[in-house]
C-alpha positions as CSV (number, residue, x, y, z in Angstrom):
1,M,-2.7,30.9,1.5
2,L,-3.5,29.9,5.1
3,P,-7.3,30.5,4.7
4,L,-7.2,28.3,1.6
5,I,-5.5,25.5,3.5
6,K,-8.0,25.8,6.4
7,H,-10.9,25.6,4.0
8,N,-9.5,22.4,2.4
9,L,-7.8,20.7,5.3
10,G,-8.8,17.2,4.1
11,I,-6.9,17.8,0.8
12,Y,-4.0,19.4,2.6
13,F,-3.5,16.5,5.0
14,M,-3.9,14.0,2.1
15,F,-1.3,15.8,0.1
16,L,1.1,15.6,3.0
17,A,0.2,11.9,3.6
18,C,0.9,11.1,-0.1
19,L,4.4,12.7,0.1
20,E,5.1,10.9,3.4
21,F,4.0,7.5,2.0
22,A,6.2,8.0,-1.0
23,L,9.1,8.9,1.4
24,V,8.5,5.6,3.3
25,G,8.9,3.8,0.0
26,F,12.0,5.9,-0.8
27,C,13.6,4.8,2.5
28,A,12.5,1.1,1.9
29,K,14.2,1.3,-1.5
30,I,17.4,2.6,0.0
31,L,17.3,-0.1,2.7
32,S,16.9,-2.8,0.0
33,D,19.9,-1.4,-1.9
34,E,21.8,-1.7,1.4
35,G,21.2,-5.4,1.3
36,L,18.2,-5.8,3.7
37,P,15.5,-8.3,2.6
38,S,12.1,-6.7,1.9
39,I,10.6,-8.8,4.7
40,E,13.1,-7.2,7.2
41,V,12.3,-3.7,5.9
42,M,8.6,-4.4,6.4
43,F,9.3,-5.8,9.9
44,F,11.1,-2.6,11.1
45,R,8.5,-0.4,9.5
46,N,5.8,-2.2,11.5
47,V,7.7,-2.5,14.8
48,I,8.0,1.3,14.9
49,G,4.4,1.7,13.9
50,L,3.4,-0.7,16.7
51,A,4.8,1.6,19.3
52,F,2.7,4.5,17.9
53,M,-0.4,2.3,17.9
54,I,0.1,1.3,21.5
55,Y,0.2,5.0,22.4
56,L,-3.0,5.6,20.5
57,L,-4.8,2.7,22.2
58,S,-3.8,4.1,25.6
59,R,-5.6,7.3,24.7
60,M,-8.6,5.7,23.1
61,K,-11.9,6.9,24.6
62,T,-14.5,5.2,22.3
63,H,-15.3,1.5,22.7
64,K,-17.5,-0.7,20.6
65,E,-19.0,-4.1,21.2
66,G,-16.2,-6.2,19.4
67,G,-16.8,-9.9,19.1
68,H,-15.7,-10.6,15.6
69,F,-12.1,-11.7,16.5
70,W,-11.5,-13.9,13.5
71,L,-12.5,-11.2,11.0
72,L,-10.0,-8.9,12.8
73,V,-7.3,-11.6,12.4
74,F,-8.3,-12.0,8.7
75,R,-7.9,-8.3,8.1
76,G,-4.4,-8.4,9.7
77,V,-3.3,-11.4,7.8
78,V,-4.4,-10.4,4.3
79,G,-3.2,-6.8,4.9
80,T,0.2,-8.2,5.9
81,I,0.4,-10.4,2.8
82,S,-0.3,-7.3,0.7
83,L,2.6,-5.6,2.4
84,Y,4.9,-8.6,1.9
85,L,4.4,-8.2,-1.9
86,F,4.4,-4.4,-1.9
87,F,7.8,-4.2,-0.2
88,Y,9.1,-6.9,-2.4
89,N,8.1,-4.9,-5.4
90,I,9.8,-1.9,-4.0
91,S,13.1,-3.8,-3.7
92,H,12.9,-5.4,-7.2
93,I,11.2,-2.9,-9.6
94,S,10.9,0.9,-9.9
95,L,9.5,2.7,-6.9
96,G,6.7,4.2,-9.1
97,G,5.8,0.7,-10.4
98,A,5.5,-0.7,-6.9
99,F,3.1,2.1,-5.9
100,V,1.0,1.9,-9.0
101,F,0.3,-1.8,-8.4
102,Q,-1.1,-0.9,-5.0
103,K,-3.6,1.3,-6.8
104,T,-5.2,-1.7,-8.4
105,S,-7.0,-2.4,-5.2
106,P,-10.1,-0.4,-6.2
107,I,-10.6,-2.8,-9.1
108,F,-10.8,-5.8,-6.7
109,I,-12.9,-3.8,-4.1
110,T,-15.5,-3.2,-6.8
111,L,-15.5,-6.8,-8.0
112,I,-15.7,-8.1,-4.5
113,A,-18.6,-5.8,-3.8
114,F,-20.3,-7.1,-7.0
115,F,-19.7,-10.9,-6.6
116,V,-19.7,-11.2,-2.8
117,F,-22.0,-8.5,-1.6
118,K,-24.2,-8.4,-4.7
119,E,-23.8,-4.6,-5.0
120,S,-24.7,-2.9,-8.3
121,I,-21.6,-1.5,-10.0
122,G,-23.2,0.4,-12.8
123,F,-21.7,1.8,-16.1
124,K,-19.1,3.9,-14.3
125,G,-18.0,1.0,-12.2
126,W,-17.4,-1.3,-15.1
127,L,-15.7,1.5,-17.1
128,G,-13.3,2.1,-14.2
129,V,-12.5,-1.6,-13.9
130,L,-11.9,-1.9,-17.7
131,V,-9.7,1.2,-17.9
132,A,-7.6,0.1,-14.8
133,F,-7.3,-3.5,-16.1
134,C,-6.1,-2.2,-19.5
135,G,-3.5,-0.2,-17.5
136,V,-2.3,-3.4,-15.8
137,L,-1.9,-5.1,-19.3
138,L,0.1,-2.1,-20.6
139,I,2.5,-2.3,-17.7
140,S,3.0,-6.1,-17.7
141,Q,2.7,-6.6,-21.5
142,P,2.1,-10.3,-21.4
143,W,1.8,-10.4,-25.2
144,A,5.2,-8.8,-26.0
145,A,8.3,-10.8,-27.2
146,P,11.3,-10.4,-24.9
147,E,13.2,-8.2,-27.3
148,L,10.2,-5.8,-27.6
149,H,9.1,-5.9,-23.9
150,T,9.3,-2.5,-22.2
151,G,7.2,-3.2,-19.1
152,L,7.8,-5.1,-15.9
153,D,8.7,-8.8,-15.6
154,L,6.0,-11.4,-15.1
155,K,6.8,-12.3,-11.6
156,N,6.8,-8.8,-10.2
157,S,3.7,-7.9,-12.2
158,L,1.8,-10.9,-10.8
159,L,3.0,-10.2,-7.3
160,G,2.0,-6.5,-7.7
161,V,-1.5,-7.4,-8.8
162,V,-1.9,-10.0,-6.1
163,S,-0.8,-7.3,-3.6
164,G,-3.6,-5.1,-4.8
165,F,-6.0,-8.0,-4.4
166,F,-5.0,-8.7,-0.8
167,A,-5.1,-4.9,-0.1
168,A,-8.7,-5.0,-1.4
169,L,-9.6,-7.9,0.9
170,A,-8.2,-6.0,3.8
171,L,-10.0,-2.7,3.0
172,T,-13.3,-4.6,2.4
173,S,-13.0,-6.3,5.8
174,V,-12.4,-2.9,7.4
175,R,-15.8,-1.8,6.2
176,Q,-17.4,-4.6,8.3
177,L,-15.0,-4.3,11.3
178,R,-15.8,-0.6,11.8
179,K,-19.2,-1.7,13.1
180,Y,-17.7,-3.7,15.9
181,Y,-14.2,-2.1,16.6
182,A,-12.8,1.4,16.9
183,T,-10.4,2.5,14.2
184,E,-7.4,2.3,16.5
185,Q,-8.2,-1.3,17.4
186,V,-8.5,-2.3,13.8
187,A,-5.2,-0.5,12.9
188,F,-3.4,-2.1,15.9
189,S,-4.4,-5.6,15.0
190,F,-3.0,-5.0,11.5
191,I,0.3,-3.6,12.7
192,F,0.6,-6.3,15.4
193,I,0.1,-9.2,12.9
194,G,2.3,-7.2,10.4
195,T,5.1,-7.4,13.0
196,I,4.6,-11.1,14.1
197,M,4.4,-12.6,10.6
198,P,7.6,-11.2,9.2
199,L,9.4,-12.1,12.4
200,F,8.5,-15.7,11.9
201,S,9.4,-15.4,8.2
202,M,12.9,-14.3,9.2
203,I,13.3,-17.0,11.9
204,I,12.4,-19.7,9.3
205,G,14.7,-17.9,6.8
206,Q,17.7,-18.6,9.1
207,F,17.2,-22.3,8.4
208,Y,15.3,-22.5,5.1
209,A,15.1,-19.7,2.5
210,P,14.2,-21.0,-1.0
211,K,14.8,-18.5,-3.8
212,A,11.3,-19.1,-5.2
213,L,9.7,-17.8,-1.9
214,D,12.1,-14.9,-1.3
215,F,9.1,-12.6,-1.1
216,F,7.8,-14.5,1.9
217,I,10.9,-16.1,3.6
218,A,14.3,-14.5,4.1
219,P,17.0,-14.6,6.7
220,F,17.7,-11.6,9.0
221,V,20.6,-9.3,7.9
222,M,22.2,-7.0,10.4
223,P,21.7,-3.4,9.3
224,S,24.6,-1.1,8.8
225,L,24.9,2.3,10.5
226,K,23.5,3.9,7.4
227,A,20.6,1.4,7.3
228,W,19.7,2.1,10.9
229,F,19.4,5.8,10.1
230,F,16.9,5.1,7.3
231,I,15.1,2.6,9.4
232,L,14.4,5.2,12.0
233,L,13.6,7.8,9.4
234,M,11.2,5.4,7.7
235,G,9.5,4.7,11.0
236,A,9.2,8.4,11.9
237,V,7.8,9.4,8.5
238,G,5.5,6.4,8.5
239,T,4.1,7.5,11.9
240,I,3.5,11.0,10.7
241,Y,1.8,9.5,7.6
242,Q,-0.6,7.6,9.8
243,I,-1.5,10.8,11.6
244,H,-2.1,12.8,8.4
245,I,-4.1,10.0,6.6
246,T,-6.4,9.7,9.6
247,K,-6.8,13.5,9.9
248,S,-7.5,13.7,6.1
249,Y,-10.5,11.4,6.2
250,G,-11.6,12.8,9.6
251,V,-12.0,16.4,8.4
252,A,-12.8,15.8,4.7
253,K,-16.1,17.3,3.6
254,K,-16.2,14.7,0.8
255,A,-14.3,11.4,1.2
256,G,-14.3,10.8,-2.5
257,I,-12.2,14.0,-3.1
258,V,-9.4,13.1,-0.7
259,A,-9.5,9.5,-2.0
260,G,-8.9,10.9,-5.5
261,I,-6.0,13.1,-4.2
262,S,-4.5,9.9,-2.6
263,Y,-3.2,8.9,-6.1
264,L,-0.6,11.6,-5.8
265,D,1.7,9.2,-4.0
266,V,2.3,7.5,-7.4
267,V,3.6,10.8,-8.8
268,F,5.7,11.5,-5.8
269,S,7.1,7.9,-5.7
270,M,8.0,8.1,-9.4
271,L,9.9,11.4,-8.9
272,L,11.7,9.9,-5.9
273,G,12.5,6.8,-7.8
274,L,14.0,8.8,-10.6
275,A,16.2,10.5,-8.0
276,L,17.4,7.0,-6.9
277,G,18.3,6.0,-10.5
278,D,15.1,4.4,-11.7
279,K,14.7,4.5,-15.5
280,F,11.9,6.7,-16.9
281,P,9.0,4.4,-17.9
282,S,8.5,3.7,-21.6
283,P,5.5,5.4,-23.3
284,M,3.4,2.2,-23.0
285,V,4.1,1.8,-19.3
286,C,3.3,5.5,-18.8
287,A,0.0,5.0,-20.5
288,G,-0.6,2.0,-18.2
289,I,0.1,4.1,-15.1
290,V,-2.2,6.8,-16.3
291,A,-4.9,4.2,-17.0
292,I,-4.7,2.6,-13.6
293,I,-4.9,6.0,-11.9
294,L,-7.8,7.1,-14.1
295,G,-9.6,3.8,-13.6
296,G,-9.1,4.1,-9.8
297,I,-10.4,7.7,-9.7
298,I,-13.5,6.7,-11.7
299,L,-14.2,3.9,-9.2
300,V,-13.6,6.3,-6.3
301,Y,-15.8,9.1,-7.6
302,R,-18.7,6.8,-8.6
303,K,-19.4,6.3,-4.9
304,A,-18.4,9.9,-3.8
């Protein structure tokens, strides 16, 4: 067993990272059930991650030219917006549903590459986009009458797709930033902005918290003793996740393979969600989940 793991370390680390990422969502779901707003959950996740990133920066040995500060800020802002919506989805829909919407980002990455960078997509690329888009429709079911609707409500479906779009913007900007900044610097800027933005959201929320913007503005709620336990657990698991995801891509022989394995977090999150009391998805929603995963894998492997 050990020789098999050593020969496939990239896959092994990605498997662990997927399980850990699903556990982060599991903790976030419990914290939402404890009454903490999704913004506050995201804030605590990033504060603990910030301490880890400061440690990594202190040990960083490679330095690049830098100079593209506003692109660095852009990556942090759009990545944080994606997290706002992702954590909101976790608190309002099934855990698996929230995770699967994050997996729509390859659709938008491909479309951004085509429309902005004028890259050729090819048949496989368009096929992957079409399959994944059909999956989104099967989950959101915009055509269904209320009494026949088995998918997710319109608001959370839209927020989930928008979360995937902003995640795609963040990942696309990382491709450019790697030329000018070390990975640790890019990650630190994201975590730092991801801590500052929700902090301001909670400060504003103390005085003004409209229901329509509850995914972006909410007041601070003092965590209970149980909530503090899961906050610390979420932070610890999230830190280990960052280590394993970095190691996975660092030792992988083929990045496309570990990227394909990364879709396991949807499976893990669905199982953990069921343990928390989420309903098993309807056949149509299951078909949508499979379609998004399949479409994403097609898009990943076309560039592998």
